[in-house]
C-alpha positions in Angstrom: -79.3 80.0 23.6 -82.5 82.1 24.2 -85.2 80.8 26.6 -87.5 79.8 23.7 -84.7 78.0 21.9 -83.8 76.2 25.1 -87.5 75.1 25.7 -87.5 73.8 22.1 -84.3 71.8 22.7 -85.4 70.4 26.0 -88.8 69.2 24.6 -87.5 67.6 21.6 -84.7 65.8 23.8 -87.7 64.5 26.2 -89.7 63.4 23.1 -86.7 61.3 21.8 -86.0 59.8 25.2 -89.6 58.6 25.7 -89.8 57.2 22.2 -86.3 55.4 22.9 -87.7 53.9 26.2 -90.7 52.3 24.5 -88.6 51.3 21.5 -90.5 53.6 19.0 -88.4 56.2 17.5 -91.2 58.0 15.9 -92.5 61.7 15.7 -94.3 63.0 18.8 -97.4 63.6 16.8 -97.8 59.7 16.0 -98.8 58.9 19.6 -102.4 58.5 18.7 -102.4 56.3 15.7 -100.1 55.1 13.0 -102.5 56.4 10.3 -101.1 60.0 10.9 -97.6 58.8 9.9 -98.1 59.3 6.3 -100.7 62.1 6.6 -98.2 64.7 5.8 -98.2 63.8 2.1 -101.8 65.6 2.0 -100.3 68.6 3.3 -97.6 68.7 0.7 -100.0 67.9 -2.1 -102.2 70.9 -1.2 -99.1 73.3 -0.9 -97.5 72.1 -4.0 -101.2 73.0 -5.7 -101.1 76.5 -4.0 -97.7 77.2 -5.6 -99.1 76.2 -9.0 -102.1 78.2 -8.6 -100.4 81.3 -7.4 -98.1 80.8 -10.3 -100.9 80.6 -12.9 -102.9 83.3 -11.2 -99.9 85.6 -11.4 -99.8 86.9 -8.0 -96.9 89.1 -7.1 -94.5 87.4 -4.4 -95.7 89.4 -1.2 -99.5 88.6 -2.1 -98.5 85.0 -2.6 -96.9 84.8 0.7 -100.1 86.1 2.4 -102.1 82.9 0.8 -99.3 80.6 2.0 -99.3 82.0 5.6 -103.2 81.9 6.4 -103.6 78.7 4.6 -100.9 76.9 6.6 -102.1 78.6 9.9 -105.5 77.4 9.3 -104.0 73.6 9.0 -102.2 74.2 12.1 -105.0 75.5 14.2 -107.3 72.7 12.7 -104.8 69.9 14.1 -102.6 71.0 16.9 -105.1 70.3 19.7 -105.1 66.6 18.8 -101.2 66.2 19.2 -99.4 65.8 22.3 -96.9 68.6 23.0 -98.3 71.2 20.5 -99.7 74.3 21.4 -102.3 76.4 19.8 -101.3 79.7 18.3 -104.5 81.5 19.3 -103.4 84.6 21.2 -99.7 84.5 20.1 -100.5 86.0 16.7 -101.8 89.4 15.7 -104.4 87.7 13.7 -105.9 84.8 15.9 -108.0 85.0 19.0 -110.9 83.0 20.0 -110.6 80.3 17.3 -113.0 77.1 17.6 -111.7 74.5 20.0 -112.2 70.8 19.3 -114.0 68.6 21.9 -111.5 66.7 23.8 -113.9 64.0 24.6 -114.7 63.3 20.8 -112.6 61.6 18.3 -111.3 63.5 15.2 -109.4 62.5 12.2 -106.8 65.3 12.0 -105.9 64.7 8.6 -109.3 65.5 7.4 -109.5 68.6 9.8 -106.1 70.0 8.5 -107.0 69.4 4.8 -110.2 70.8 5.0 -109.0 74.2 6.8 -106.0 74.4 4.6 -108.0 73.9 1.1 -110.9 76.0 2.0 -108.6 79.0 3.4 -106.4 78.8 0.3 -109.4 78.4 -2.4 -111.0 81.7 -0.9 -107.8 83.6 -1.5 -106.9 82.8 -5.2 -108.6 83.4 -8.6 -108.5 79.7 -10.0 -110.1 78.2 -6.6 -111.2 75.0 -8.6 -107.7 73.9 -8.7 -107.3 73.9 -5.0 -110.9 72.5 -4.5 -110.4 69.7 -6.9 -107.1 68.5 -4.9 -108.8 68.8 -1.9 -111.8 66.7 -3.0 -109.6 64.0 -4.2 -107.8 63.8 -0.9 -111.0 63.8 1.1 -112.5 61.1 -1.0 -109.4 59.0 -0.2 -109.7 59.8 3.5 -113.3 59.1 3.7 -112.6 55.6 2.7 -110.5 55.0 6.0 -112.5 56.8 8.5 -115.9 56.1 10.0 -118.8 58.3 8.7 -119.4 59.9 11.9 -115.6 60.8 12.7 -115.2 62.0 9.0 -118.2 64.4 9.1 -117.2 65.8 12.8 -113.5 66.3 11.5 -114.7 67.9 8.3 -116.9 70.2 10.0 -114.2 71.3 12.6 -112.0 72.0 9.7 -114.4 74.2 8.2 -115.3 76.0 11.5 -111.5 76.9 11.6 -111.3 78.0 8.1 -114.2 80.2 8.7 -112.8 81.5 11.6 -109.6 82.5 10.2 -111.2 83.9 7.1 -112.9 86.6 9.3 -109.2 87.8 10.0 -108.3 87.5 6.3 -111.0 89.9 5.4 -110.0 92.5 8.1 -106.2 92.5 7.7 -106.3 95.8 5.4 -105.5 93.9 2.1 -108.9 94.4 0.6 -108.7 98.2 1.3 -105.3 98.7 -0.5 -106.8 97.1 -3.6 -109.1 100.3 -3.7 -106.2 102.6 -3.1 -105.5 105.4 -5.4 -102.4 105.3 -7.8 -99.3 105.5 -5.9 -97.5 108.9 -6.1 -94.1 107.9 -6.1 -91.3 110.5 -5.9 -90.3 111.7 -9.3 -87.5 113.7 -10.7 -85.2 113.4 -7.6 -81.6 112.1 -8.2 -81.2 108.6 -6.7 -84.8 107.7 -6.4 -86.2 104.8 -7.8 -87.9 105.1 -11.3 -89.7 102.6 -13.6 -87.2 100.4 -15.1 -86.9 98.7 -18.5 -88.1 96.8 -20.4 -91.7 97.4 -19.5 -91.3 100.6 -17.2 -94.2 99.4 -14.9 -95.6 101.4 -12.0 -94.3 100.4 -8.6 -95.7 97.1 -7.5 -97.6 96.7 -4.2 -96.6 100.1 -2.8 -99.0 99.7 0.1 -98.7 96.2 1.0 -96.6 97.0 4.1 -99.8 98.6 5.8 -101.5 95.0 5.7 -101.6 93.6 9.3 -98.5 91.5 10.3 -98.7 88.3 12.1 -95.6 88.3 14.5 -95.1 92.0 14.8 -96.9 95.0 15.8 -96.2 96.5 12.3 -94.1 96.2 9.3 -91.8 98.8 10.5 -91.0 97.1 13.9 -87.9 95.6 12.3 -85.6 97.5 9.8 -82.3 96.9 7.8 -80.9 100.4 8.6 -80.3 103.3 6.0 -78.7 102.3 2.6 -75.4 103.9 1.4 -75.7 107.5 0.6 -76.5 108.2 -3.0 -73.5 109.5 -5.0 -72.4 109.9 -8.6 -68.8 110.3 -7.6 -66.7 107.6 -9.0 -64.9 107.4 -5.8 -68.0 107.1 -3.6 -69.1 103.7 -2.0 -72.5 103.9 -4.0 -70.7 104.4 -7.4 -68.4 101.4 -6.6 -71.3 99.2 -5.8 -72.8 99.8 -9.0 -69.3 99.1 -10.7 -69.3 95.8 -9.1 -72.8 94.9 -10.6 -71.5 96.2 -14.0 -67.9 94.3 -13.9 -69.9 91.0 -12.8 -72.1 91.3 -15.8 -69.3 91.8 -18.2 -67.0 89.0 -16.9 -69.9 86.5 -15.6 -69.0 82.9 -15.1 -70.9 79.9 -15.9 -71.4 79.4 -12.3 -72.7 82.8 -11.6 -75.0 82.8 -14.5 -76.5 79.3 -13.2 -77.0 80.6 -9.7 -78.8 83.8 -11.1 -81.2 82.1 -13.4 -81.9 79.4 -10.7 -82.9 81.9 -7.9 -84.6 84.3 -10.5 -88.0 83.3 -9.2 -89.7 86.2 -11.3 -93.6 85.5 -11.6 -93.5 87.0 -15.1 -90.4 88.0 -17.2 -91.3 89.4 -20.5 -89.1 89.0 -23.8 -89.4 91.3 -26.6 -88.8 89.5 -29.8 -89.9 91.8 -32.6 -93.7 92.2 -32.4 -94.0 89.1 -30.1 -93.8 89.5 -26.2 -93.9 86.2 -24.7 -94.0 86.1 -20.7 -92.0 83.5 -19.0 -93.4 82.3 -15.6 -91.3 80.8 -12.8 -92.1 80.1 -9.1 -91.8 83.3 -7.1 -89.5 83.5 -4.2 -92.2 82.7 -1.6 -93.2 79.4 -3.5 -89.4 78.5 -4.0 -89.0 78.4 0.0 -92.4 76.7 0.5 -91.1 74.0 -2.1 -87.9 73.7 0.0 -90.0 73.3 3.1 -91.5 70.5 1.4 -88.3 68.9 0.2 -86.9 68.9 3.7 -89.9 67.7 5.4 -90.2 64.6 3.1 -86.5 64.0 3.3 -86.9 63.7 7.0 -90.2 61.6 6.8 -91.8 63.9 9.2 -95.2 63.1 10.4 -98.4 65.2 10.0 -98.1 67.7 12.7 -94.4 68.3 12.4 -94.9 68.9 8.8 -97.9 71.5 9.3 -95.7 73.2 12.2 -92.9 73.7 9.6 -95.4 75.1 6.8 -96.7 77.4 9.3 -93.8 78.9 10.6 -92.0 79.3 7.5 -94.9 80.6 5.7 -95.5 83.3 8.6 -91.8 84.3 8.3 -92.0 84.8 4.6 -95.0 86.9 4.9 -94.0 89.2 7.8 -90.5 89.3 5.9 -92.2 90.7 2.9 -94.2 93.2 4.8 -90.9 94.5 6.6 -88.9 94.6 3.4 -91.6 96.4 1.5 -92.0 98.9 4.4 -88.1 99.6 3.9 -88.5 99.7 0.2 -90.9 102.4 0.1 -89.2 104.4 2.8 -85.8 104.6 0.9 -86.9 104.3 -2.6 -83.5 103.6 -3.9 -82.5 103.5 -7.5 -82.0 100.2 -9.2 -78.7 99.2 -11.0 -80.1 99.5 -14.4 -81.2 103.0 -13.8 -77.9 104.1 -12.3 -75.8 102.4 -14.8 -77.8 103.7 -17.6 -77.8 107.1 -16.5 -74.5 107.8 -14.6 -72.0 105.4 -16.4 -71.4 107.7 -19.4 -67.8 108.6 -18.9 -66.1 106.3 -21.5 -66.6 105.0 -25.0 -68.9 102.4 -23.9 -72.8 103.2 -24.3 -74.0 102.3 -20.8 -77.3 103.5 -21.7 -78.0 100.4 -23.3 -76.8 98.2 -20.6 -79.2 95.6 -19.2 -79.2 93.2 -16.5 -79.3 89.3 -17.0 -82.7 89.0 -15.3 -85.5 91.4 -15.5 -85.6 94.0 -12.9 -88.7 93.9 -10.7 -90.9 96.9 -10.7 -90.3 98.2 -7.1 -87.3 100.0 -5.2 -84.0 98.3 -4.7 -83.3 98.5 -1.0 -83.3 96.0 0.6 -83.4 92.8 -1.5 -86.9 91.1 -0.9 -85.4 87.6 -2.1 -82.7 88.0 0.3 -85.1 89.1 3.2 -87.5 86.2 2.8 -84.7 83.6 2.1 -83.0 84.4 5.3 -86.2 84.4 7.4 -87.3 81.1 6.2 -83.7 79.6 6.4 -83.6 80.8 9.9 -86.9 79.2 10.9 -85.9 76.0 9.1 -82.6 76.0 10.8 -84.2 76.5 14.3 -86.4 73.6 13.7 -84.1 71.1 11.9 -80.7 72.3 12.6 -78.0 72.4 9.9 -79.4 70.1 7.1 -77.9 69.0 3.7 -80.7 69.1 0.9 -80.8 69.2 -2.8 -83.3 71.8 -4.1 -84.9 70.8 -7.5 -87.7 73.3 -7.4 -86.5 74.9 -10.7 -86.0 71.8 -12.5 -89.6 72.0 -14.2 -88.3 75.1 -15.6 -85.2 73.7 -17.1 -82.6 74.4 -14.4 -80.6 71.7 -12.7 -81.0 70.8 -9.0 -78.6 72.3 -6.6 -77.2 70.8 -3.4 -76.7 72.7 -0.2 -74.9 72.0 3.1 -77.5 74.0 5.1 -80.4 76.4 4.9 -78.3 79.6 5.3 -76.0 78.6 2.5 -78.9 78.4 0.3 -80.2 81.8 1.6 -76.8 83.4 1.1 -76.7 81.9 -2.7 -80.2 83.1 -3.3 -79.1 86.7 -2.1 -76.1 87.0 -4.0 -77.8 85.7 -7.1 -79.5 89.1 -7.2 -76.1 90.7 -7.7 -75.2 88.2 -10.5 -78.6 88.8 -12.2 -77.7 92.6 -12.2 -81.0 93.8 -10.3 -79.4 94.6 -6.8 -76.3 96.2 -5.5 -74.6 94.2 -2.8 -75.6 96.3 0.2 -79.5 95.8 -0.8 -78.7 92.1 -0.5 -76.7 92.2 2.7 -79.5 94.6 4.2 -82.0 91.8 3.4 -80.0 89.2 4.9 -79.9 91.3 8.3 -83.6 92.0 8.0 -84.5 88.5 7.1 -82.6 87.0 10.2 -84.2 89.4 12.3 -87.7 88.5 11.2 -87.0 84.7 11.4 -85.8 84.9 15.0 -88.7 87.1 15.9 -91.2 84.5 14.6 -89.4 81.6 16.4 -89.2 83.7 19.8 -92.9 85.0 19.4 -94.7 81.7 18.2 -94.3 78.9 20.5 -95.8 75.8 18.9 -94.3 73.3 21.6 -95.1 72.9 25.0 -92.2 73.3 27.5 
């Protein structure tokens, strides 16, 4: 066990001992007043609304992850000083220093502060901001009725100050700059290099996102999955055999494999071509899926306000940095996708492999490593460190017609999310394994670098 994990375990043990002595087995954050015990539901409501808004706005997974990270960090910074045993992240992250500090002599309602900070940062980072503003307004109206006018206004103002402070960092992280970048000149005409894939043959997505400032690392290239398998068209080569595995699975797919592939599809926009009609099917993206898993587990454990905010903040940072690390590797290696390889190089028998297509639509960026594998492993690593092995039922996809799935622990869920990309025909197994390795490193790095509990 490393020093950080040891400190977390000792702090958690001490908290339980104190609670037992006084006969109150309650979260540490409830020490001030009972009204915070149920305050977590407001954080859940707002994160769920961010999921819906980023879905409707059509943000790509890396861009959506940036919204979750900044918004939940704002909630954390707006409330951590009010709870015994929690530490500010000021100075621990690349993006935060000199943030507003609450006056320890004054009373605050930390539900109000966290709700204001979370909603104001999120609404400034989406297109359909009214959807988030309206949910925040309803929550504040409810809280206003249970808090004195003086405390409410002070708490609201503090949340606004935190949001304003964090939004300064949002504006300087490099994201705005890449929106004005020239069209990405990706390598073309080179064997084994990624190329636009059917059915839409779109330009590569988010090619410059890895230049955006990271949160827990000095740069997106700090951590890497290692080099991919050497490209080859030789039927005896490792590269050919991994493509062959994808193809064989597609031809002999079990009902379970199909169900897994569709459950974890998480494509923000899949296009179907039906004659002259091209309907687009939207689904929660990978970042939103793991944010929702965080919600499920926090509710299952009946966590209080601060523990819930802590979980969202750490998970969202791991997802964001995971995407940046993954995209850094993707555009470093520019590995060909299975559909392009099979269509082009599997032409040695009577089957027309040029017409082969995967079960799910191939995203418009290079194959190696798998993004879903990376951020799933990162989020699962953080959740495991926080909560240990936890059985849970994931119903994230039930609104889209896919039945809920139950997992023994977070890493099992991450592994299933990873292999789903092979079943879906959009990744080679090595791309998924590499994503798992990278995601685990990212998650461990977040939990080692960001210390939320006083030792």
